[in-house]
N, C-alpha and C positions, 0 to 999 in steps of 0.2 A: 375249379372244375366240378362238375356234377359227379356224384358217386355213381358207380355202376349199379344198375338196377338189380335188386336181389329179390327173388321170388320165393314165397313160402305159402303153404296151404295148412290151414288149421286142422287139428285132429277132432274127431267126433267127441261129444261129451261122454259117451259110454266108455271110451277108452282113454281116460286121463293118464298122462305120463309126465314125469318130471325129468328134465334133462339138465345136466350141469356142464359148464364150460371147463376147459382145461385150467389147471392151477395158475394163478397169477404170480409173476415174479415180483421181487421186492422193487419198490419204487413206482409200481403201477397202482392206479386207483382201484377201489373195490369194484367188483363185477356186479352189474345189475342183475337182479333176479328175473327169471323168465316170467312172463305174464301169460295167463291162459288166453287162448284164442278160441273163439266160438267156431262152431262147425260152419264151414263155407267151402264152396268150390272155386272161389276167386283167388287170384294171386295178385299181390301188391308190389308195385315198383316205386321205390322211394328215391327221390332226387333231392339234392342239397339246395340248388338254386331256386327251384320252383316252390319247394316247401309244401307240396300237396301230394296226394296219393292218386295213382292212376291204376285202374283195375283192368285186368285182362282175363282171358278165359283159358289160359294155359295151366298145366299142372306139372309138378316136379316129382321125381321119384321119392318114395317115402324114406329112403335110407338117409339122405342128406337134408331132409326137410327141416328138422328141428335145429340143426346147427346153423343153417343159413338163416332161419327165422330169427334166432337170437343175435346173430351177427348183424343182420339188417336192422334190427330194432336198436341195437347199440349205436350203430353208425348213424341211424336217423336221428337219435336223441342228440348225439354229438353235433350233427349238422344243424339241428334246430337251435342248439345253444350258440353255435358260432353265428348263425343267422341273426339271432336276437342281439348278439354283441355288435354285429355290424350294422344293425338297423338304425341306431342313433346317428352313426356317422353318415349313413346314406341320407337320412332325413335332414341332417345338418347341411349336407352338400346340396340337396334340393332347395333348402331354404336359401342357401347362398345365391342360387340363380336369381331369386327375386329380391336380392339385396338385403335380406334379414341378417345374415351372418357375415356378409362381406363388408369390406370397408365402405364408408359412405361415398356415394357417387358424387363426382365433381360437379359443383355448381357452374352452370354455363355463364360465360361472360356475354356471349351473343347467342340468342336463340336460333333455332333452325330457320325460322321465318324472317330473320334479320333484326328482330327487336333487341335492343341492348338491355340487358338485365341489370340495370343500375338505378338505384333510387337515391335521390339527393335529399339530404336532411340537414336540419339545424342551419338553414340559410337565413341570415339576419338581414342581409341587404336586398330585401325584396323589392325595393324601389327601382332596381335595375330592370325589372320586368316591365314597369310602366314607361321607362324611357324608350322601349321598343315595343310599344303597344300593338303595332300591326302584326309583328311576328308572334307575339303572345296570343293574339286572337286566332291567328292561323293555326297555331299549335294546339289549340283547344280541341277536345273531342266534339263530335257532331252535336251531341245534346247541348253542350254548353254554347257552342257556336250559334245554334238556332235560337237559343234563349237570348243571347246577347243581341242577335239580329232583330228579333221581335221587340225586345225592350228598348233598343235604340230608337226605333221609329215611334213606339207607343209613348215613350217619355217625352220626346220632342213635341209630338202632337198635343199631349196633355198639357205640357208646359206653356206652349204658345196659346192653346185654347183657353187656359186659365187667365193669361194676360189679356186676351181679347174680351173675355167676360168682365175682367176687372176694369178695363177701359170703358166698357158700356155701362157698368154700374156707377163708376165715378162721374161720368159725364151726364148721368140721368137719362140715358136712352131707355132704360127699362121702365122708367116712370112715364114715358110718353110713347107707349107702344101704339095707341090708336090715334095719336095726334098727327094729322097730315102736315101741319105747319112746322113740325119739328124735324130737323135734319140730323139723323143719327150718324155715328162714326161708321157703322156698318149696317146696311139695310138688312132687315129680317133676322136680326140677332136678338132673340127674346128670352134667352136663358143660356145656361152652361152647355147644354147639348148642342144648341145651334152655334155657339161660339167654338165648340170642339170640332163640329163639322166644317166650319169655315177655316179652321186651322189645317185640317186635313186637305181641303181643296186648295189652299194656298201652297202648302209644302209639296204636294204631288202635282201641282199645276193642272188640276182637273178643270176648274172654272165652269161650273154649271150655269152661272149667271143669275141665280136667285139671290145669293148673298154677295154683295159687292161693297167695296169701300168707297167712301165719298171724299170730296176734296175739302170738306170742312173739318177734317180731323188730321192735323199734321203729325200728331203722336202715332196715329194708326198707320200713316204712310211710312214713318221711320221703322215701325215694328214690322210692316210688310216687307221692307227691304232686308231687314235683319233675318227674318224667317226664311226668305228666299235664299239668302247666301248660306245660312247654316244648314238649311235643308239640302242644298246641293252638296255641301261638304259631307253630310251624313250619308247621302246616297252614294257618293264616290267612295267613301271609306268602307261602308258595309258591303256594297256590291263588289268592290275590289277584294275584300277579305273572302267573300263567298266564292268568287271566281278563282282565286288562287288556291283555296282549299279544295275546290272541285277538281282543278287541273293539276293537283300536286303530282310530281313525277314518281313519288313512292308508290302510287297505285300502278304505274307502269312496271314497277319492279315485281309485282305479283305474277307476271307472266315470264319472268326470268327465273329459271329453276336450276338448282344444283343437285347433284347426286346425293343420295342418302348416306353413302359411305365413301371413303377414300381408299385407295389400294396402293400397295407397294410391290413392285415386280421389276424385272430386268428390262431395260431398253438399251440396245447396243452395248450389252455387257456391262451396264452400269445400273445400280439401284436407283429407282425413281419413285417419288411419291406423286400420285396422280389423282385427280378428281375430274368430274364431268360437269359442264355447264351448257345450257341450251336456252333458246328463245322461242316461246310458243307462238308469238305473233309473226305475221308476214312482214310488218313494217319493222325495219332493222334499227339496231342501235348503232349510231354513227360514232366512230372513234372509240370503240370499246377498249377498255384498259383493265387488266386484271392485276390485283395485288393480293398478297397473303401475309399474315402476321402470326407469329407463334406467341401465345399467351401462356406464360409459365413463371411461377415464382422462383426466385433465386436468392442466393446469399453471396455477397461479395467477399473478397479476400480479407477485407477489414472487418467483417462481421456484420455489415449492414444487410438487412433483409428487405428485398424489393418485392412486394406482392404484385402479382399480375404483370410481370415485366414483359414488354413487347419487343420482339425480335423479327426483323425482316426475313422473309423466305423468298428467295429468288425464283420467279416463274418465267424467266427469259428476258429480264431487263437488259442484260448486256447484248443479247442477240436480237432484240426487238420482238421476241415471241410473245411478250406480254400484251402487245397490241393486236387485238383480235378482229377478224372479219367474221362476225357472228351471224352467218346465214344458216348454218346447220350446227347441231351440237358438236362441241369440241372437247377433247380431253386435255386438260391443262397439266403439264408435267413439271415437276421440280426435281432436278438432278441432285442427288445426294452426294456432294463432293466435300472437300476439306473445309469449305466455307459454310456448309450447311449445319444447322443445329442438330440434325439427325445423323451426323457423321459417325458417331460411335454407338448408335442405337441398333441393337440386334432384335430378332423376333422375340426372344425371351424377355429382353428389357422393355419392349413395346407393351407386353402384357402387364408389366408392373408399373410402367411410367404413368404420369399424371400430367397432361397438358391439354391445351385447346388450340386448334388452328382456325383462325378467322380468315375467310376469303371474301374479297370485296371486288365487285364488278362495277365499273363506272363507264358512263357513256352519255351521249346526247340522243334524246328521243327524236326520231326522224319526223314525226308528225307535228310536234309542238316546238321543237328546238330547245327544250329544257333539259338540264342535266339530270340524269337518273343514276341512282346507286342501289345496287342489290347486294345483300350480305347473307352469309351463312357461316356455320362453324362445324368443326369435326372434333370430337373428343378422342382420346387415345383408344377407347374400345370401339370406335367407329372407323378405325383404320384397319383394313384387312391385309395381312401380310401374305404374299404369294397369290394374289388375285389380279385379274385383268378385266376391263370392262368389255361386255359383249358388244359386237358390232350391231349397228342399228340402221345402216344405210344400205339401200339396194338400188340397182339401176332398173328403171322402168322405161316404157316407151316415151322418149322425149323429155324425161325429167328424172330426178333422183328422189326416191321414196324414203322417208324417214319414219321409222317405227318407234314411237315414243314408249311403247310397251316394254322395250328392252333398255330404257334409259338408265334404270337403277340396277340392272342385272350385271353380275360378275361371274367369272368362272376361275377355277384354280389353275395355276401354271407352276412349272418347276422353278423355284426361287431358292437360292441359298438362304439359310437362316442366320448367317453371320452378319455383322455390320458392314457398312460400305468401307470403313477403314480397314477391317480385316480382309475384305475381298480385294481391296487395292494392294495391300501388302502381299497377298498370295499371288496376284497377277504380276507384281514387280519381281518377286522371287522366281517365278516361272520364266519371265522374260530375261532376267539376268542369267539364269542357268542355260537357256538356249543361246544367249549371246556368247558366253564364255566357251561353251562346248563347240560352237561353230568356229570361233576365232582360233581356238587351240588346234583344231584340225587343219585349218588353213596355214598356220604357222609351221606345223609339222611337215606339210607338203612343200612349203616354200624352202625350209631349211634342208630337207632331204634332197631337193634338186638344185642346191646352190653351189655345187662344185663347178668351178670355172673351167671351161673348155673352149678351145677356139672353134672356128667353123669346120675344121676337119676332124674335130672330136678329140684333139690332143691338148694336154695342158701346156700353158705358156711357160717359157724359160727365159730368164734374164741374161743368159749367156755366161754366167759366172758360177754355174752349178746350183743356183738357188731357184727355188720354186716360187712362183708369183701367186699370191692369194688376193682375192677380190675384197674391196671395201664397199659395204652396203650402206646407202643413205636413202631412207624412205623406199625401200624395196628395189632400188635401181643400182647398177654398177657404175660408179663415177670414177673410180681409179683403181690401180693395181699396186699393191704394196709388196716390196721385194723382201724376201728373207734370204740373207747371205748364206753362202756355203760355209763349211767348217774351216777354221783358221782365219777367217776374215772378220772384220768389224761388222757389228750389226748396224747397218745403215738401211735407210728406206728411200726408195726412188719411186716417184709417182709416174706411172706410165699411162698414157691415154690410149684407149683402144683405137686401133687404126680405122675400124669401120665407123666409129662415132666421130673421129676427127674428119674423116672424108665427108661425112654427112654434114 
């Protein structure tokens, strides 16, 4: 707390005066000497937390001025010393906000955009990539894919162009360029450039008609068939790779969004972990299915350490709530029950825990019929305890209006800070207390009114001086047990009520 403002006014230089404080008892530190204050008409208010001086224009009586000035100066010096002592801790706390002094932030297993943060190294069996060359080419980035696409055509054109030039050179067609009596293998092929152009025209089936093959060259005919077949295969392979790469469904996942944070709050008196998912496109995801995984390292009872162990988090698999009709944004809920990995997690433990929750949305793209998967993840510090998502749907004229500006917004709600396990035990104790209190009152009322009387209000008699007492089975009178009078043997006779026998 800030010290109360103490005001003092300096004395003029013409009237110097030395004041002393009362004697200090043993155990106290030495008293600081008073310092001279220059003449001024201003009064100073000293505060501990602000650490600066505020001037005012009020004055104090001269009688208490010197005492208050020395007291205020002493308290201000003590406050400044305490502030300096607290300053390193404050700076350390501020540094901790930016991760300088806190423990290292957890490395994500799956990024927020869905990219898996895993790098494969020391792989010696690289030939396995060549066995699935089509998938390898599709998985390449765009720069490498375009380079492979261009080089595939350029190499085949150059390769067959060189062969056409070699055939013309070996047959002597280049030596009889102006001889009309000579029948070349390919007309108008007079060098490597013309042979390269003929290769391009053959593989792309352009056929300008200026360079044509003749029937006097069987080797050229065989080469023409081979180039036509291989050219078709190259076209099919490379065009197929580019088409699949362009129409990859992971690009459709760019318009499937997840909330930036997850929340924990009560739903129907049960703690639930919730996050929000939405689709920005008007074309829907058919058969959308939601899954969630908890990524957390653990150690078994035998001492085996399992890094990044994966545990299923139920989001409605038993009830079918995991199958979504994703037309508008939905809040996916995980009920924290005894089968949940968060069963014993409280608010305090959440702030200290270190885990990652990966959420996966799968479905079929309505426009292309291809399967799409969108992923995201939430760290422990991205889970807000005691929050709920803001509503974002409103009813307009003839349609429902979705405000995506509130997609990531949350607000605080009253939520117990204990774990779901402790909350369940408290609810069970309360239910048991109510059950036994109600049943005991009913038993008291039943046994208080259990004296057996006949219809006229008199007790039954067995005719031998004994009083008949009822026998109760499951709350009903089934028989009457006789208690014999004095001097007789204790026998029991079962008597059926007349009214019940008649019935």
